[in-house]
PAVO-69234 format. One record per residue: x, y, z of N, C-alpha, C, CB in turn. Coordinates in steps of 0.001 Angstrom, whole numbers, padded with zeros to 6 digits, always signed. Glycine has a CB too. Layout:
REM residues N
XYZXYZXYZXYZ ...
//
This chain:
REM residues 142
+109112+064647+112778+110361+064871+112089+110492+066341+111668+110464+063950+110873 +109363+066884+111160+109369+068280+110749+109616+069199+111947+108043+068640+110067 +109048+068859+113118+109245+069638+114340+110701+069582+114790+108328+069125+115457 +111315+068422+114661+112722+068263+115045+113622+069100+114148+113139+066784+114978 +113346+069100+112836+114142+069898+111899+114016+071392+112192+113711+069612+110456 +112821+071845+112520+112645+073268+112810+113354+073663+114107+111154+073612+112902 +113371+072766+115086+114090+073068+116338+115600+073099+116108+113745+072024+117427 +116096+072170+115334+117530+072150+115014+117906+073416+114258+117896+070893+114178 +117072+073824+113319+117326+075047+112562+117306+076274+113470+116292+075204+111445 +116363+076326+114404+116285+077431+115357+117520+077468+116252+115018+077312+116210 +117925+076315+116740+119112+076240+117602+120367+076653+116847+119282+074822+118159 +120502+076201+115611+121660+076566+114792+121683+078067+114528+121645+075795+113462 +120512+078650+114281+120433+080094+114046+120835+080887+115285+119020+080484+113616 +120353+080461+116453+120716+081137+117699+122210+081048+117967+119944+080541+118869 +122789+079878+117759+124234+079721+117962+125026+080614+117017+124646+078259+117764 +124590+080709+115780+125274+081562+114813+125213+083026+115232+124662+081387+113422 +124057+083464+115701+123914+084853+116147+124753+085143+117381+122456+085165+116437 +124723+084248+118358+125466+084464+119597+126963+084404+119383+125061+083445+120632 +127431+083529+118505+128873+083441+118279+129385+084705+117601+129214+082206+117429 +128579+085312+116749+128979+086561+116107+129094+087698+117099+127996+086930+115026 +128212+087739+118096+128287+088784+119121+129492+088564+120010+127007+088817+119966 +129799+087330+120320+130945+087052+121180+132239+087447+120490+130983+085572+121567 +132316+087209+119181+133527+087582+118459+133654+089096+118326+133537+086936+117079 +132535+089808+118336+132559+091253+118216+133038+091959+119470+131208+091743+117862 +133108+091260+120584+133548+091867+121839+135066+091789+121925+132889+091166+123062 +135770+092746+121377+137226+092741+121368+137797+093507+122538+137744+093318+120078 +139102+093579+122551+139820+094308+123586+139693+095797+123310+141311+093878+123647 +139366+096573+124341+139205+098019+124168+140108+098816+125100+137759+098414+124403 +140994+098141+125818+141853+098818+126791+143304+098385+126605+141383+098521+128232 +144155+098927+127460+145570+098565+127506+145930+098301+128964+146479+099694+126886 +147158+097875+129202+147603+097642+130578+149079+097996+130708+147360+096170+130996 +149535+098035+131956+150926+098364+132248+151395+097457+133373+151092+099874+132631 +152618+096959+133255+153165+096099+134299+154660+096328+134396+152856+094609+134017 +155238+095857+135513+156670+095979+135704+157062+095562+137102+157126+097396+135434 +158337+095796+137426+158892+095447+138729+159592+096677+139287+159877+094232+138628 +159392+096938+140583+160041+098064+141259+161116+097496+142174+159004+098934+142068 +162366+097967+141986+163499+097481+142776+164300+098654+143334+164408+096569+141921 +165223+098334+144264+166140+099351+144778+167423+099322+143955+166445+099120+146290 +168445+100081+144387+169709+100154+143651+170409+098809+143531+170630+101135+144317 +170163+097902+144488+170804+096588+144480+169990+095547+143728+171038+096121+145896 +168880+095941+143148+168037+095004+142424+167082+094225+143303+168882+094058+141675 +166991+094607+144581+166071+093935+145503+164659+094489+145302+166532+094120+146986 +163645+093624+145284+162271+094101+145089+161789+094958+146253+161330+092922+144900 +160932+095907+145951+160349+096790+146967+158849+096506+147080+160602+098294+146615 +158463+095598+147988+157039+095307+148156+156318+096475+148826+156849+094025+148981 +155138+096799+148322+154347+097881+148903+154614+099246+148308+154593+097941+150353 +155436+099329+147256+155658+100616+146593+154372+101032+145882+156851+100533+145582 +154089+102324+145872+152876+102846+145226+153166+103212+143778+152332+104079+145988 +152325+102725+142873+152452+103021+141447+151154+103693+141007+152742+101714+140601 +151274+104924+140493+150095+105674+140048+150342+106159+138623+149789+106881+141008 +149413+105828+137731+149460+106299+136346+148276+107233+136130+149431+105100+135326 +148548+108418+135588+147499+109413+135339+147396+109647+133835+147797+110755+136094 +146185+109445+133295+145897+109762+131896+145687+111271+131846+144626+108962+131344 +146669+111995+131351+146675+113454+131463+145493+114148+130778+147944+113983+130889 +145047+113740+129585+143913+114456+128983+142620+114371+129793+143659+113920+127608 +142375+113226+130453+141111+113058+131180+141263+113174+132693+140508+111722+130846 +142491+113043+133201+142714+113068+134642+142411+111746+135325+141884+114141+135258 +142110+110698+134555+141816+109385+135126+143068+108808+135766+141270+108424+134048 +142926+108344+137026+144058+107769+137756+143890+106271+137908+144206+108425+139134 +144994+105555+137717+145053+104111+137935+146169+103880+138943+145302+103309+136583 +145888+103151+140007+146902+102963+141032+146903+101565+141602+146706+103948+142133 +148069+101162+142098+148222+099867+142750+149471+099905+143616+148303+098714+141705 +149648+098855+144408+150860+098677+145208+151554+097415+144718+150533+098588+146745 +152877+097404+144787+153621+096233+144335+153428+095071+145299+155111+096564+144193 +153538+093850+144771+153396+092656+145611+154731+092318+146271+152887+091454+144774 +154831+091150+146888+156050+090774+147625+157261+090632+146714+155828+089469+148373 +157032+090433+145416+158140+090332+144460+158466+091680+143824+157805+089317+143371 +157798+092748+144269+158015+094073+143705+157288+094298+142391+159472+094299+143506 +156439+093351+141986+155742+093449+140702+154411+094184+140857+155506+092048+140110 +154013+094866+139780+152716+095538+139751+152059+095280+138399+152868+097070+140013 +150749+095472+138349+149996+095282+137116+148795+096221+137136+149545+093794+136951 +148764+097156+136209+147632+098074+136058+146850+097639+134827+148110+099574+135932 +145575+097286+135016+144758+096775+133911+143637+097742+133565+144173+095404+134265 +143038+097480+132409+141868+098234+131932+142126+099733+131853+140681+097977+132840 +143289+100096+131311+143650+101503+131173+143153+102045+129828+145184+101686+131300 +142877+103341+129816+142462+104000+128575+143583+103894+127540+142093+105494+128835 +143189+103739+126304+144148+103716+125206+144562+105151+124902+143547+103022+123939 +145792+105339+124471+146283+106665+124120+147181+107225+125193+145131+107607+123874 +147011+108486+125450+147844+109135+126433+147911+110615+126127+149243+108517+126464 +148888+111296+126611+150024+110753+127364+149660+110436+128817+151187+111738+127331 +150453+109534+129395+150336+109157+130795+151537+109687+131567+150221+107623+130945 +151299+110010+132836+152386+110310+133776+152353+109207+134834+152233+111765+134432 +153484+108511+135002+153584+107422+135974+154487+107880+137109+154133+106112+135314 +153991+107744+138349+154753+108102+139545+154859+106874+140435+154087+109290+140311 +156093+106560+140863+156335+105436+141772+156967+106002+143034+157257+104334+141111 +156377+105688+144201+156884+106194+145477+157043+105052+146466+155945+107273+146050 +158021+105229+147362+158255+104276+148441+159001+105016+149546+159065+103016+147941 +158629+104761+150796+159229+105456+151934+160734+105202+151953+158579+104997+153270 +161505+106279+152088+162959+106169+152162+163644+106197+150811+163328+104917+152866 +162870+106394+149733+163428+106423+148383+162924+107655+147648+163060+105138+147606 +163738+108133+146670+163318+109259+145839+162157+108825+144946+164503+109789+144982 +161247+109758+144665+160126+109468+143769+160633+109296+142342+159064+110592+143834 +159984+108413+141597+160274+108202+140182+159088+108736+139391+160544+106682+139862 +159352+109581+138393+158278+110126+137553+158692+109990+136091+157974+111626+137913 +157796+109440+135288+158022+109388+133839+156755+109890+133162+158392+107929+133353 +156932+110798+132202+155798+111372+131478+155882+111023+130000+155749+112900+131664 +154772+111196+129322+154752+111008+127874+154560+109574+127422+156004+111521+127299 +154084+108706+128277+153874+107307+127906+152566+107193+127130+153855+106387+129168 +152625+106560+125972+151451+106343+125126+151143+104850+125100+151682+106894+123678 +149858+104501+125241+149436+103101+125244+148615+102794+124000+148624+102778+126511 +148904+101642+123391+148168+101186+122212+147101+100181+122612+149124+100566+121178 +146125+100014+121761+145020+099093+121993+145536+097670+122201+144032+099135+120820 +145164+097060+123328+145555+095688+123636+146987+095531+124110+145353+094845+122444 +147737+096617+124208+149149+096564+124587+149315+096394+126091+149871+097827+124124 +150363+095652+126478+150804+095610+127869+152160+096307+127905+150888+094121+128428 +152164+097548+128341+153380+098356+128395+154212+097913+129588+153046+099874+128487 +155499+097636+129373+156365+097174+130461+157239+098331+130925+157242+095967+130008 +157137+098649+132216+157932+099725+132805+158522+099232+134119+157072+101008+133027 +159800+098829+134072+160519+098446+135282+161162+099698+135863+161593+097341+134987 +161117+099827+137182+161591+101042+137852+162615+100670+138909+160413+101825+138489 +163727+101422+138936+164730+101259+139986+164768+102562+140781+166151+100902+139387 +164388+102481+142063+164346+103669+142912+165676+103864+143626+163206+103564+143933 +166083+105130+143753+167311+105474+144465+166972+105814+145912+168044+106662+143777 +167834+105364+146822+167604+105660+148241+167697+107153+148485+168616+104911+149130 +166830+107640+149348+166783+109053+149683+167618+109297+150932+165323+109525+149892 +168407+110342+150899+169245+110674+152050+168518+111674+152932+170615+111240+151599 +167437+111228+153532+166643+112093+154398+166813+111623+155832+165140+112088+153984 +167170+112563+156702+167311+112226+158115+165983+112511+158803+168478+113031+158784 +165471+111510+159471+164200+111676+160168+164401+112412+161475+163541+110322+160422 +163439+113243+161821+163496+113995+163063+162914+113169+164200+162747+115329+162926 +163367+113459+165398+162880+112762+166582+161442+113163+166870+163775+113061+167797 +160638+112180+167246+159254+112423+167630+159102+111994+169076+158248+111662+166698 +158568+112884+169905+158391+112567+171313+156899+112544+171622+159135+113592+172219 +156441+111442+172225+155040+111287+172589+154935+111384+174101+154458+109934+172065 +154079+112288+174581+153912+112506+176015+152439+112335+176361+154426+113917+176440 +152162+111621+177454+150785+111434+177913+150643+111998+179316+150383+109936+177884 +149493+112642+179599+149248+113198+180921+148816+112131+181916+148198+114282+180841 +148086+111152+181457+147629+110094+182355+147485+108806+181551+146278+110479+183046 +147327+107740+182252+147195+106442+181615+145875+106299+180880+147330+105348+182639 +145825+105368+180005+144608+105124+179240+143554+104459+180110+144908+104257+178013 +143994+103562+180983+143064+102795+181809+143004+103357+183224+143471+101316+181844 +141810+103339+183809+141601+103752+185185+141385+102487+186004+140389+104745+185319 +142262+102232+186967+142202+100999+187752+140922+100895+188571+143401+100913+188672 +140307+102030+188925+139095+102016+189738+137829+101840+188905+139000+103290+190536 +137953+101931+187607+136777+101885+186749+136803+100603+185910+136713+103140+185836 +135755+099820+185997+135660+098604+185192+134305+098557+184514+135881+097340+186060 +134182+097775+183463+132910+097634+182766+132779+098615+181621+131766+097817+183726 +131574+098743+181141+131281+099578+179987+130812+100947+180455+130220+098917+179084 +131239+102004+179743+130806+103360+180072+130309+104035+178810+131956+104178+180719 +129338+104912+178966+128808+105676+177846+128912+107148+178183+127341+105277+177528 +129498+107913+177253+129630+109353+177443+128636+110029+176519+131093+109845+177164 +127797+110895+177103+126788+111597+176302+127121+113070+176272+125359+111373+176867 
//
């Protein structure tokens, strides 16, 4: 009986110590999320979102999903941050001076404007074919 009481006391003590450590592990970062759309409100999947913590130069980046949504997690608290959103065929979006608080999820929705850029013609010319009809099998060039 005495052995059982000492084991119960030991187990209770360990649980008390471990629960205190678990509670001490709080949130130490912030995050940022939002949706990237075009002028018509249509989502832009694959847009690049980059946030730079200016004092340290730390970069956080992601691409938007099929719904145009992005989520940057585990970001340094404070700031200022510079956020740049880019997508082919659209003007870049830049916002500076964003400050993040401890445990905060900063919401930044972005609407990109279409870029009026005319693409130039690209011409690809080859001197010979890739495959040689007379040559089959594996070859090694040294």
